[in-house]
N, C-alpha and C positions, 0 to 999 in steps of 0.2 A: 467648437463645430456642431456638435450634437447635443441638445439639451439633456438634462438630468432624467426627465420623464421617460423617453423612449428606452433608455437604459434600464430604468426600474421595471418596466412593463415588457422586458424580453421574455418571450414565450418559452417556457422549458419544454414544450412539446416539439419544437423544432430542434432540439439537441439530438445529436446522433454520434455513436462512437467514431473516433477517428484521430488523426494525429494533427497538432497544430505546430507551432513554431516556437522554440524556446532555445536557451543556451546555456543554462546552469543548474548545478545541484551541489550539495554540500552536506556536512554533518556537524553536530554540535550538541551540547547537553541541553536540558537534562536527558541522561541516557537511560536506555533499558537494555536487558540483556540481549545478545546476538542470537542469531537463528540457531536452533538446536536440533540434535538428532530425534528428540522427542517432543517436537512441536506439533503435538496432535490435538490442540485445543482450539481448532478452527472448525468452522461448520462445514467448509469445503473438504477439509481433511476426513472429518468424520463420515460425511456423505459418500466419499470416494471408497474409504475402507468398507463401509457397509454393503456397497453396491458390489465391491470385489468378492467379498466373503459370500454374499447372495449368489453371485454369478457361479461360484464354486459348488455351492449347495445345489444349485439348479441343475449343473452338469451331473453331478453325482446322483441327483434323483432319477436321471434318465437311465442309469445303469440297471435300475430295479423296477422299471415301468415299461409297459408295452404301449400305451396309447396317452394321449395329451391329458385326458381326464384323471387317470391315474397319476401322471407326472404333477399336475396341478396339486392333487392331494398330497402326494409326497412331499412336494417342495413345499406346501403350506405347513405340514408338520415338521419338517426339518427347520423351516424357518423359526419354529417355536424354542428349539434347542440353540440354533447356531446364533440369531440375533442377540439374545441376552449375553451369551458368552463374548460376542464381539464387543457389545457396548461396555461389558465389564472390563475387558482388556483396555478400551480406549479410556474408560474413566481412570483406571489405575495408572496408565502412562501419563494422563494429564494431571492427575493429582500429585504424583510423585515424580514429575519431570525434574523439578530442581534437583533432587537427591540423585536421579538417575544421570543426569547431565554432568554431576561432579565425578563420576567413573571415568576411568580410562575407557578408549574406545572398544577394546575387546570385552571389558566388563560391561558397556552399554549393550552391545550385541547380546552377550549372555543373559544379562537381565531381562531385555526385550523378549528374546525368544523363549526364555524360561516363564515368563508371564503368559506367552501364547500357548505353551504346553499346558499350563494351568487352566487356561481358558478352553482348549480343547478337550480336556478331561471334563470340565465342567459342563460343556455342550453334551458331551457323550452321557453324563450322568442324568442330564434334564431329559434326553430322548429315551434313555433305559427306564426311568420313572414313568415316562408316558406311554411305555409298552411297544414302543417302536423297535426296539432292539431286543431280541431274546438273549443274545449273549453280548454284553457290554465290550466293545472293542478298545478298552482303555489305552493300550500302547499306540494303536493306530490314530486313535483321536488325539493323544499327546503330540505324536509326530506330525500330524495334519496341522494341529495349532501351531507347532514350531515353525513349519515351513511357510504358512500364511502370515504368521508374525514376521518372519525374515523378509517376505515380500514387502510388507507394508513399511518396516524399517528401512528397506533399500529405497523405496520411494521417499520417504521422509529424509533420508540422508541426501538423496538428490535434491530435495527441495531446498535443504539447509545450504547445500554447496551452490545451488543456482542464485542465491542472494549475494554471495560473495562477488562473482564477476559483475552483476550488476550494480553493486555498491561501489566497486572500484572504478567502473566506467563512468559512474555518475561523479564520483570524486575528481577524476580527471577532468571531465567536461566542466565541473565548478571551478577547479584551478585555473583552467584555461580562460574560463568567462571572466573570472574575478581579476585575473592579472592581464586582461587585455589591455594593450598600452594605450587605446584611445579612451578606456573609461577612467584608467589611473590618470591619464594626462588631463582630462576633462574635470575630474574631481580636484585635483591638485590646483588647477587653474582657477577654479571657482573658489577655492580656499585663499588663493593669494589674492584675489580681486576683493575678499571681504576683510583681509588682515588689518588694513588701516580704517576702513570705514565701519565695519562690524567684527571686531575681534572676537567677540563672544559666539557670534554665529560662525566665523570661521573655525574656531575651536571645535564647535559642535560638528561640523563637517568632517573634520580630521578624526574625531572620536567615532563617528559613524563608519568612516573608511577603515578605521583601525579595527572595529568590531567585525566587518564583514571579512576582512583578511584572517582575523583571529579565527573565526568560524570556519573560513575556508580550509585553514591548516590544522584544525582539530581532528582528532582521531575519529573515524567513522562510527557511527551507531546504528542501531536497528530501527529506532524511532524517536522521535520528539514530541512535544506537545504542540496543539494547534497554537496555543498562547506564544509559545516560544517562536513558531514560525511568523506569527503576526508581527511580534516585535522586531524580528531581522527584516522583514519585508518594509515595515514603517522606517526602518534606518535607511535602507536602499532608496526608498522614495524621498525621504528628507534630502538625501544627496542630490537626487535628480531635480527636486524642487528648486534648489538653489540654480541649477543650470538652466531649467526651462521656465522658471517663473510662473507667470499666469497662463502659460501654455498647457501646463499640467494641472488638471483639475481632479483632484482626488476625494472620492467619499468613501467613508468606511461605515458599513451597516454591521455591527458586530453583536453577536448574542454571547454574554459571558458564560451561558450554561454549555456553550460548544468547546471552550478553551481546554478541556481535559482530553479531547479527541487525540489520538496518537496518528501522526504522519511519518513517512520516510523523511529523513533529514533535507532541508532545504526544497520543499516541494511547491511552497506557496511562493517564494521570491522569484523562481524563474518564470511563473506565470505571469507575476506583475512586470518583470523586466521585458518579457515578451510584448506586453501591452504597451509599453512606453517606447520600445523600438519600432513597433510596427503602427502605432497609433499616433504618438505624440511627435517623434522625430520627423516623420515625412511631412508633417502638416504645418503651415505657417501659423495658423490659428490654435494649434494644439488639440487636445482631445480630451474626453471626459473618461475617468477610470473610476469603477465603483467595485470594491471587495467587499462582500457580504458573507457572514456565517450565521448558520441558524441550526439549533438543536430541533430535532423532529422525532419524537419517540426515542428509539434506541440507536438513531442514527444523526449524523452531522452533516448538513450539506454546506458546500463551501463554492461560492461563485466568484469569477474574475471576468468582468465585462468591460470592453474598451469599444470606443467609437473608432472607425478607420477611415482615413481620409480618401475622398475621391472613390474609385472603384475598387479599393483595397490595394495594400502594399504588396511587395514581391514576396512570394512565399518561400519559406526556408525548406530545408531538407527534411524537417520533422524527427530527426534522430534524438535531439535531446529529449523532446516531449515523449517520444516512444520509450525512452528510458524511464521518464517519470512515470508513465503509465505502467511499465514493467515492474518498477519498485512498488508502486502502490498496490498491485495485485499480488505480489510476492509476500508483502505484509498483512493484507487483509483478505485475500483471495476472493471467494465469491461474494464477502460482504462489501466489497468496494465497488464503486461505480465511477467511470471516468467518460465524460462525454465533452464534444465540442460541437459549436455551431457558428454559422456565418449567416447573418439575415439583415437585410436593410441597412447595411452599413455598420452593423454591430457584430464583434466577435466575442464569443462568451465561452469560457471553460468552466465545467461543472463537475465538482467532485463530491462523492458520498462516501463517507467512512463510518465505520460503528463507533459508538461513544462507550 
C-alpha cells in the first residue's frame, strides 16, 4: 500500500511520548541478574541521591544563616564536604553491589547504613579540615549519614520491588497473547496447509511456534540482548509471513554494533505484532513494515514503522504498551526514551536505550 521510501523518511521530529497499541511481552535467555536493593549504578539513581543529600545540606545551612547571601556561601561550603562523601557512598555501593546482594536482607541494610555512617564521618572530616567546624561533630555526622543512607536504601528497595509486578503483569500479558486461540489456530492451519506441498517449510513454522511458546513459558529475567529480541521477532514474522504472504512486506535495517544493548524481555516482538495487527490484517493489499536498529555513540536507537490502511485501524486500550514503557524505564531509568507518532498514514515506535 505504502512504498518503502516514505517509511524510510519518517521524520523523527514528529515523534512524541505516548501510548500505542500492543498485546504481548515475555522473558527468555540470555539472562542477567534480577533487580537488587543495591542497584545504584544508574545515572537517574545517582542524580536523585545527590539532589536528596544536597537538599538536606541546603536546609541545614538555613539554621546557621540569616540572609540569602550567607546561605549561598554556607551551602557552597557544605557541598564541598557533603558531595564527595555522597559520591563515595554511591561508588562503594555500585562497586560492591554483587557482594552486598549476597547478604541476607538485614545484613544488606546493616552494610548499607554502615557505609552511610562512614560517609557521614568522612564529610565531617572534610568540613573540619576546611575550618568550617570548630568542633567536629563526629557522632552526629555518623548518625546523619546513617539516616540518609537508610532513606536512599528504602528508595532503592521500592525501585527493586516495583520491577516485580511490572514483570509479572508483562508475563501474564505475554501468556495471554501467545496462547490466543486465533493465533494458535491460524499457525497450525498454515502448517497443515504446507505439510504435503512444502514439508520442510511446515516443519520450520512449527519450530518457530515451539520457540515462541518456549520463550513465553521461560522464567522471567531482568533483561535480554537486542540480538535475542531480534531473533525472536524474526521467528514471529516468519510465522505470519506464511499466513499473509505478499501482503506482509518486511524490511530489516540492522546495525550489528547495536546487538549488545539490553532490553526488558520481549520488548521488540509486541511492537512487531502490533504493526501486523493494525497494518497488515485490516488491509487487503497488506502493509510495509520496517524494523531498524542503529548504534549512535553510547546509545542504540530502535524503530518499528508500519503503514496503516485508510484512516487508521481502531485503536486499542494501550495497556500493554504502557507496560512496555514502564519496564523500559524501570530497567534504564532516565537513559531510556520511548516515543510514538502517527503521521501521513505511518505509525512509528522509537526506542532509545544505552549501549
